[in-house]
C-alpha positions as CSV (number, residue, x, y, z in Angstrom):
1,M,-74.6,-179.4,139.0
2,T,-74.0,-183.0,137.8
3,V,-73.4,-185.8,140.3
4,D,-72.6,-189.3,139.2
5,G,-73.9,-188.5,135.7
6,R,-77.2,-187.0,136.9
7,T,-77.9,-183.2,136.6
8,Y,-79.7,-181.3,139.3
9,G,-81.4,-177.9,138.9
10,S,-81.5,-176.9,142.5
11,R,-78.7,-176.3,145.0
12,S,-80.5,-178.4,147.7
13,D,-80.9,-181.5,145.5
14,A,-77.4,-181.2,144.1
15,G,-75.9,-180.7,147.6
16,Q,-77.8,-183.7,149.0
17,A,-76.5,-185.9,146.2
18,V,-72.9,-184.9,147.0
19,M,-73.4,-185.4,150.7
20,N,-74.8,-188.9,150.1
21,R,-71.8,-189.8,148.1
22,L,-69.3,-188.5,150.7
23,L,-71.1,-190.2,153.6
24,L,-71.2,-193.5,151.8
25,S,-67.4,-193.4,151.3
26,L,-66.7,-192.2,154.9
27,N,-68.6,-195.1,156.4
28,R,-66.6,-197.7,154.5
29,P,-63.5,-199.2,156.2
30,G,-60.1,-198.5,155.0
31,G,-57.6,-195.6,154.7
32,N,-57.6,-192.4,152.8
33,T,-59.1,-192.6,149.3
34,T,-59.7,-190.2,146.4
35,I,-62.8,-190.1,144.2
36,N,-62.2,-188.5,140.9
37,G,-65.1,-186.6,139.2
38,V,-67.5,-186.8,142.1
39,A,-69.3,-183.8,140.7
40,E,-69.2,-181.3,137.8
41,L,-70.1,-177.6,138.1
42,G,-69.6,-174.7,135.7
43,G,-67.7,-176.9,133.3
44,L,-65.1,-177.9,135.9
45,T,-64.7,-181.2,137.7
46,F,-64.5,-181.6,141.5
47,D,-62.5,-184.4,143.1
48,A,-63.2,-185.7,146.6
49,T,-60.5,-186.9,149.1
50,I,-61.9,-189.1,151.9
51,L,-59.9,-189.0,155.1
52,R,-60.2,-192.0,157.5
53,S,-57.2,-191.5,159.8
54,E,-57.3,-191.5,163.6
55,L,-56.4,-187.8,163.7
56,K,-59.1,-186.7,161.3
57,K,-62.1,-188.2,159.6
58,G,-63.6,-186.0,157.0
59,Y,-63.5,-184.9,153.4
60,E,-61.9,-182.4,151.0
61,L,-63.6,-181.1,147.8
62,S,-61.3,-179.4,145.3
63,I,-61.4,-178.4,141.6
64,A,-59.3,-180.9,139.6
65,G,-55.8,-179.5,139.0
66,V,-56.3,-176.5,141.4
67,I,-55.1,-177.4,144.9
68,R,-55.8,-174.0,146.4
69,A,-59.5,-174.0,145.2
70,R,-61.0,-176.5,147.7
71,T,-63.4,-176.8,150.6
72,E,-63.2,-179.3,153.5
73,G,-65.0,-180.4,156.6
74,S,-65.3,-183.2,159.2
75,L,-67.7,-186.1,159.3
76,R,-69.8,-184.3,162.0
77,E,-69.9,-181.1,160.1
78,L,-71.0,-183.0,157.0
79,Q,-73.8,-184.7,158.9
80,D,-75.0,-181.4,160.5
81,A,-74.6,-179.3,157.3
82,K,-77.6,-178.3,155.1
83,P,-77.3,-179.7,151.5
84,A,-77.8,-176.3,149.9
85,S,-74.9,-174.8,151.9
86,L,-72.5,-177.5,150.5
87,A,-73.5,-176.6,147.0
88,V,-72.9,-172.8,147.7
89,R,-69.5,-173.6,149.0
90,M,-68.6,-175.4,145.8
91,E,-69.9,-172.4,143.8
92,N,-67.6,-170.1,145.8
93,R,-64.6,-172.2,144.8
94,L,-65.5,-171.3,141.2
95,H,-65.6,-167.6,142.0
96,D,-62.2,-167.9,143.7
97,L,-60.5,-169.0,140.6
98,D,-59.9,-165.5,139.4
99,R,-58.3,-164.6,142.8
100,V,-56.3,-167.8,142.7
101,L,-55.1,-167.1,139.2
102,D,-54.0,-163.6,140.2
103,D,-52.1,-165.0,143.2
104,E,-50.4,-167.6,141.1
105,K,-49.3,-164.9,138.5
106,S,-48.0,-162.7,141.3
107,G,-46.0,-165.6,142.8
108,L,-44.6,-166.5,139.4
109,T,-43.4,-162.9,138.9
110,D,-41.8,-162.8,142.3
111,A,-40.0,-166.1,141.6
112,R,-38.7,-164.7,138.3
113,H,-37.3,-161.6,140.1
114,E,-35.7,-163.7,142.7
115,I,-34.0,-165.8,140.0
116,E,-32.7,-162.7,138.3
117,R,-31.3,-161.4,141.6
118,A,-29.7,-164.7,142.4
119,T,-28.1,-164.9,139.0
120,A,-26.7,-161.4,139.3
121,Q,-25.2,-162.3,142.7
122,L,-23.6,-165.5,141.3
123,E,-21.6,-163.4,138.8
124,Q,-20.2,-161.1,141.5
125,P,-17.2,-162.1,143.7
126,F,-17.8,-163.0,147.2
127,P,-17.5,-159.8,149.3
128,Q,-16.0,-161.5,152.3
129,A,-13.5,-163.7,150.3
130,E,-10.4,-162.0,151.8
131,D,-11.8,-162.2,155.4
132,L,-12.5,-165.9,154.8
133,A,-9.1,-166.6,153.5
134,A,-7.4,-164.8,156.4
135,A,-9.6,-166.7,158.9
136,R,-8.6,-170.0,157.3
137,R,-4.9,-169.1,157.4
138,R,-5.3,-168.2,161.1
139,V,-6.9,-171.5,161.8
140,T,-4.0,-173.3,160.1
141,E,-1.5,-171.4,162.2
142,I,-3.4,-172.2,165.5
143,E,-3.6,-175.8,164.6
144,A,0.2,-175.9,163.9
145,Q,0.9,-174.3,167.3
146,L,-1.3,-176.7,169.1
147,N,0.3,-179.7,167.4
148,A,3.7,-178.3,168.4
149,L,2.7,-177.9,172.0
150,A,1.2,-181.4,172.1
151,A,4.2,-183.1,170.6
152,P,6.6,-184.7,173.2
153,A,10.0,-183.1,173.6
154,P,13.0,-185.1,172.1
155,V,15.1,-187.0,174.7
156,E,18.8,-186.5,174.3
157,P,20.9,-189.7,174.9
158,D,23.1,-189.8,178.0
159,P,26.8,-190.4,176.9
160,A,27.6,-192.0,180.2
161,A,24.7,-194.4,180.1
162,P,25.5,-198.0,178.9
163,G,24.2,-198.8,175.4
164,S,23.7,-195.2,174.5
165,G,25.9,-195.6,171.4
166,A,27.8,-192.4,172.1
167,A,31.6,-192.6,172.0
168,P,33.3,-191.4,175.2
169,S,35.3,-188.2,174.9
170,P,39.1,-188.9,174.7
171,E,41.4,-187.9,177.5
172,P,43.4,-184.7,176.9
173,V,47.0,-185.4,175.9
174,E,49.7,-182.9,176.6
175,V,51.2,-181.4,173.5
176,G,54.8,-182.4,173.0
177,A,54.7,-185.1,175.6
178,P,53.7,-188.5,174.0
179,A,52.3,-191.1,176.3
180,S,53.0,-194.8,176.2
181,S,50.5,-197.6,176.4
182,D,50.6,-197.7,180.2
183,G,50.1,-193.9,180.6
184,E,53.8,-193.0,181.3
185,L,55.6,-190.2,179.5
186,V,58.0,-191.2,176.7
187,V,61.1,-189.1,176.1
188,H,62.4,-188.8,172.6
189,P,65.7,-190.6,171.9
190,A,67.3,-187.3,170.7
191,A,66.6,-185.7,174.0
192,T,68.1,-188.6,175.8
193,A,71.4,-188.4,173.8
194,A,71.6,-184.7,174.4
195,A,71.2,-185.1,178.1
196,A,73.9,-187.8,178.2
197,L,76.5,-185.5,176.5
198,T,75.7,-182.5,178.7
199,P,77.8,-182.5,181.9
200,P,75.8,-182.3,185.1
201,C,75.5,-179.0,186.8
202,P,76.7,-179.3,190.4
203,R,74.3,-177.9,193.1
204,P,75.5,-176.6,196.4
205,R,74.8,-178.8,199.3
206,Q,72.7,-177.5,202.1
207,D,72.9,-178.2,205.8
208,G,71.4,-181.5,206.7
209,G,72.4,-183.2,203.5
210,D,69.2,-182.0,201.6
211,H,69.6,-181.7,197.9
212,G,66.9,-179.3,197.4
213,T,63.2,-179.5,197.7
214,G,61.4,-181.5,195.1
215,S,64.6,-182.2,193.0
216,A,66.3,-185.5,192.4
217,P,69.9,-185.9,193.7
218,P,72.6,-186.0,191.0
219,S,74.0,-189.2,189.8
220,P,77.0,-190.3,191.9
221,R,79.0,-190.8,188.7
222,G,77.9,-187.6,187.0
223,E,75.5,-189.5,184.7
224,P,72.2,-187.9,183.8
225,T,69.1,-189.3,185.3
226,L,66.9,-191.0,182.7
227,R,63.1,-191.0,183.0
228,R,61.1,-194.1,182.7
229,G,60.4,-195.3,179.2
230,T,63.6,-194.2,177.6
231,R,66.6,-196.2,176.6
232,P,69.8,-195.3,178.5
233,V,72.8,-194.0,176.6
234,T,76.2,-195.1,178.0
235,T,79.4,-193.1,177.5
236,E,82.8,-194.6,177.9
237,P,85.4,-192.6,179.9
238,P,88.4,-191.4,177.8
239,R,91.3,-193.8,177.7
240,S,94.6,-192.6,179.2
241,G,97.5,-192.6,176.8
242,R,100.1,-195.1,177.8
C-alpha cells in the first residue's frame, strides 16, 4: 500500500499511516472535506471524506469512482481501531469489486427490461379510456345541475306595479256597440232614422198606471225615444189639403 507517496510492505504500517492522515484531518476545524488519493492499493486509488458535522464526526474511505465500495467509521472507532484492521478492511473493498460489478450488471439488465415494458405499454391504448371519458361526462352533468340549482329564479314583473313598463290590459268592448269617449254607448245614425220612421207599438196600461217593469214609457206624441249620444230625427206631420 502507498500512502502520501510512500510504500509500506506490512498491513500494520500501512494502516497506521492512513489512520494518522485521517486523524490529522478530523482534528482540524471546518466542515466536511474530501481528500483525493489518500492511499493506493492494488493499482486503485482510495479517496477519503472527512465528516465534521454535529450529527456525525468520522470518515469514509472509498475506491475512486466506485461509491458502493467503501468503508466508514466514527472518530472514536478510528482511535480505538488497530492499524492492521483498517488495512484489511481496505483490501476487502478490492475483493468486493467483483460482487459490485455483478450487482451493477444485474441492475442494468433490469433497467433495460423495465424500459422495454414501459415502451410497449406506451404503444397500447389506455384500457380505462372509456371509463375515464364517461366519468368526465358525468362530472360535467353534475356541475351543470349544481349551477342550475344555485342560480336565482327569474322574477316576473308585476303589471299592476308602477314603473313596471307593462301596458295595462284594455277593457273589453261589446261587439256591435261602439263607445264614446265618455264611456256611453253610441247608436248608429241609420238605426236612429229607422226608429223614427217605425210607428210606436202601444202597450196596454195596467192598473195603477204602471207602464211595465223596467221599460220606458212611450213618448206622449208617439215619437221614438232616443238614447244618449245620438242625433234626434224630426218628422213633420202631414199637411192637410185645403
